[in-house]
Biopython code that builds the backbone (N, CA, C, O; Angstrom):
import numpy as np
from Bio.PDB.StructureBuilder import StructureBuilder

atoms = [
    (1, "MET", "N", (28.625, 33.060, 4.835)),
    (1, "MET", "CA", (28.139, 34.179, 3.988)),
    (1, "MET", "C", (26.848, 34.890, 4.576)),
    (1, "MET", "O", (25.847, 34.984, 3.865)),
    (2, "ILE", "N", (26.863, 35.351, 5.768)),
    (2, "ILE", "CA", (25.815, 35.864, 6.569)),
    (2, "ILE", "C", (25.582, 37.180, 6.257)),
    (2, "ILE", "O", (26.429, 38.008, 6.595)),
    (3, "LYS", "N", (24.253, 37.646, 5.477)),
    (3, "LYS", "CA", (24.160, 39.095, 5.196)),
    (3, "LYS", "C", (23.241, 39.653, 6.294)),
    (3, "LYS", "O", (23.327, 40.866, 6.486)),
    (4, "GLU", "N", (22.434, 39.000, 6.993)),
    (4, "GLU", "CA", (21.569, 39.500, 8.078)),
    (4, "GLU", "C", (22.066, 39.401, 9.543)),
    (4, "GLU", "O", (22.262, 38.324, 10.106)),
    (5, "TYR", "N", (22.271, 40.732, 10.166)),
    (5, "TYR", "CA", (22.862, 40.731, 11.433)),
    (5, "TYR", "C", (21.973, 41.065, 12.414)),
    (5, "TYR", "O", (21.514, 42.206, 12.370)),
    (6, "GLY", "N", (21.585, 40.246, 13.393)),
    (6, "GLY", "CA", (20.483, 40.421, 14.345)),
    (6, "GLY", "C", (21.236, 40.279, 15.726)),
    (6, "GLY", "O", (22.358, 39.796, 15.876)),
    (7, "THR", "N", (20.370, 40.815, 16.753)),
    (7, "THR", "CA", (20.850, 40.648, 18.129)),
    (7, "THR", "C", (20.974, 39.184, 18.727)),
    (7, "THR", "O", (21.751, 38.870, 19.629)),
    (8, "SER", "N", (20.080, 38.333, 18.077)),
    (8, "SER", "CA", (20.188, 36.805, 18.550)),
    (8, "SER", "C", (21.141, 35.973, 17.591)),
    (8, "SER", "O", (21.341, 34.778, 17.809)),
    (9, "THR", "N", (21.719, 36.634, 16.529)),
    (9, "THR", "CA", (22.543, 35.622, 15.721)),
    (9, "THR", "C", (23.888, 35.943, 15.848)),
    (9, "THR", "O", (24.698, 35.066, 15.547)),
    (10, "ILE", "N", (24.458, 37.467, 16.390)),
    (10, "ILE", "CA", (25.705, 37.668, 16.625)),
    (10, "ILE", "C", (26.258, 36.877, 17.693)),
    (10, "ILE", "O", (27.411, 36.461, 17.573)),
    (11, "PRO", "N", (25.579, 36.614, 18.732)),
    (11, "PRO", "CA", (26.464, 35.756, 19.863)),
    (11, "PRO", "C", (26.541, 34.521, 19.510)),
    (11, "PRO", "O", (27.564, 33.927, 19.851)),
    (12, "THR", "N", (25.589, 33.837, 18.801)),
    (12, "THR", "CA", (25.785, 32.406, 18.308)),
    (12, "THR", "C", (26.992, 32.472, 17.485)),
    (12, "THR", "O", (27.930, 31.721, 17.754)),
    (13, "ASN", "N", (27.071, 33.395, 16.392)),
    (13, "ASN", "CA", (28.034, 33.311, 15.546)),
    (13, "ASN", "C", (29.558, 33.638, 16.248)),
    (13, "ASN", "O", (30.580, 33.225, 15.699)),
    (14, "ILE", "N", (29.597, 34.300, 17.319)),
    (14, "ILE", "CA", (30.884, 34.560, 17.986)),
    (14, "ILE", "C", (31.201, 33.378, 18.674)),
    (14, "ILE", "O", (32.387, 33.187, 18.943)),
    (15, "LYS", "N", (30.218, 32.409, 19.064)),
    (15, "LYS", "CA", (30.483, 31.141, 19.874)),
    (15, "LYS", "C", (31.215, 30.154, 18.792)),
    (15, "LYS", "O", (32.238, 29.491, 18.963)),
    (16, "GLU", "N", (30.242, 30.269, 17.418)),
    (16, "GLU", "CA", (30.762, 29.247, 16.619)),
    (16, "GLU", "C", (32.185, 29.664, 15.945)),
    (16, "GLU", "O", (32.871, 28.835, 15.346)),
    (17, "ILE", "N", (32.523, 30.887, 16.084)),
    (17, "ILE", "CA", (33.819, 31.218, 15.509)),
    (17, "ILE", "C", (34.862, 30.835, 16.669)),
    (17, "ILE", "O", (35.936, 30.300, 16.391)),
    (18, "ASN", "N", (34.520, 31.111, 17.863)),
    (18, "ASN", "CA", (35.578, 30.685, 18.846)),
    (18, "ASN", "C", (35.924, 29.117, 18.885)),
    (18, "ASN", "O", (36.990, 28.557, 19.140)),
    (19, "GLN", "N", (34.648, 28.590, 18.542)),
    (19, "GLN", "CA", (34.888, 26.919, 18.403)),
    (19, "GLN", "C", (35.765, 26.637, 17.340)),
    (19, "GLN", "O", (36.781, 25.984, 17.579)),
    (20, "ILE", "N", (35.474, 27.114, 15.970)),
    (20, "ILE", "CA", (36.258, 26.829, 14.708)),
    (20, "ILE", "C", (37.614, 27.451, 15.201)),
    (20, "ILE", "O", (38.596, 26.874, 14.735)),
    (21, "MET", "N", (37.846, 28.365, 15.931)),
    (21, "MET", "CA", (39.415, 28.805, 15.888)),
    (21, "MET", "C", (40.045, 27.878, 16.870)),
    (21, "MET", "O", (41.238, 27.575, 16.840)),
    (22, "GLU", "N", (39.040, 27.372, 17.885)),
    (22, "GLU", "CA", (39.955, 26.324, 18.916)),
    (22, "GLU", "C", (40.211, 25.111, 18.104)),
    (22, "GLU", "O", (41.329, 24.603, 18.191)),
    (23, "VAL", "N", (39.313, 24.574, 17.319)),
    (23, "VAL", "CA", (39.639, 23.551, 16.469)),
    (23, "VAL", "C", (40.894, 23.694, 15.524)),
    (23, "VAL", "O", (41.834, 22.900, 15.489)),
    (24, "PHE", "N", (40.760, 24.810, 14.783)),
    (24, "PHE", "CA", (41.959, 25.194, 13.919)),
    (24, "PHE", "C", (43.203, 25.253, 14.545)),
    (24, "PHE", "O", (44.249, 25.031, 13.934)),
    (25, "ARG", "N", (43.147, 25.566, 15.845)),
    (25, "ARG", "CA", (44.367, 25.663, 16.551)),
    (25, "ARG", "C", (44.982, 24.302, 16.957)),
    (25, "ARG", "O", (46.201, 24.132, 16.999)),
    (26, "VAL", "N", (44.123, 23.389, 17.239)),
    (26, "VAL", "CA", (44.574, 22.059, 17.475)),
    (26, "VAL", "C", (45.074, 21.295, 16.201)),
    (26, "VAL", "O", (46.080, 20.587, 16.212)),
    (27, "VAL", "N", (44.220, 21.518, 15.014)),
    (27, "VAL", "CA", (44.804, 21.057, 13.897)),
    (27, "VAL", "C", (46.142, 21.639, 13.482)),
    (27, "VAL", "O", (47.042, 20.859, 13.172)),
    (28, "PHE", "N", (46.349, 22.988, 13.451)),
    (28, "PHE", "CA", (47.468, 23.587, 13.198)),
    (28, "PHE", "C", (48.509, 22.845, 13.779)),
    (28, "PHE", "O", (49.385, 22.317, 13.094)),
    (29, "LYS", "N", (48.451, 22.756, 15.356)),
    (29, "LYS", "CA", (49.406, 22.290, 16.008)),
    (29, "LYS", "C", (49.810, 20.735, 15.878)),
    (29, "LYS", "O", (50.959, 20.339, 16.079)),
    (30, "THR", "N", (48.882, 20.014, 15.569)),
    (30, "THR", "CA", (49.042, 18.634, 15.168)),
    (30, "THR", "C", (49.874, 18.559, 13.850)),
    (30, "THR", "O", (50.782, 17.729, 13.799)),
    (31, "ILE", "N", (49.664, 19.249, 12.936)),
    (31, "ILE", "CA", (50.236, 19.193, 11.551)),
    (31, "ILE", "C", (51.579, 19.949, 11.923)),
    (31, "ILE", "O", (52.535, 19.349, 11.432)),
    (32, "PHE", "N", (51.910, 20.949, 12.555)),
    (32, "PHE", "CA", (53.074, 21.733, 12.658)),
    (32, "PHE", "C", (54.065, 20.720, 13.355)),
    (32, "PHE", "O", (55.172, 20.565, 12.841)),
    (33, "PHE", "N", (53.707, 19.976, 14.573)),
    (33, "PHE", "CA", (54.518, 19.046, 15.265)),
    (33, "PHE", "C", (54.665, 17.862, 14.425)),
    (33, "PHE", "O", (55.750, 17.287, 14.513)),
    (34, "SER", "N", (53.712, 17.339, 13.552)),
    (34, "SER", "CA", (53.864, 16.295, 12.610)),
    (34, "SER", "C", (54.971, 16.502, 11.655)),
    (34, "SER", "O", (55.794, 15.641, 11.346)),
    (35, "PHE", "N", (54.922, 17.799, 11.183)),
    (35, "PHE", "CA", (56.052, 17.879, 10.139)),
    (35, "PHE", "C", (57.497, 18.314, 10.756)),
    (35, "PHE", "O", (58.566, 18.087, 10.189)),
    (36, "ARG", "N", (57.372, 18.904, 11.870)),
    (36, "ARG", "CA", (58.585, 19.137, 12.686)),
    (36, "ARG", "C", (59.340, 18.030, 13.399)),
    (36, "ARG", "O", (60.343, 18.295, 14.062)),
]
sb = StructureBuilder()
sb.init_structure("model")
sb.init_model(0)
sb.init_chain("A")
sb.init_seg("    ")
for serial, (resi, resn, name, xyz) in enumerate(atoms, 1):
    if name == "N":
        sb.init_residue(resn, " ", resi, " ")
    sb.init_atom(name, np.array(xyz, "f"), 0.0, 1.0, " ", f" {name:<3s}", serial, name[0])
structure = sb.get_structure()
């Protein structure tokens, strides 16, 4: 829950979101294939 938006915080947030999305995809694939 970040309320402040700055020029230095936005790029770092995008990088963190990309890393989280990659981890989420790997976890989702492992769970999907394990149940399938």
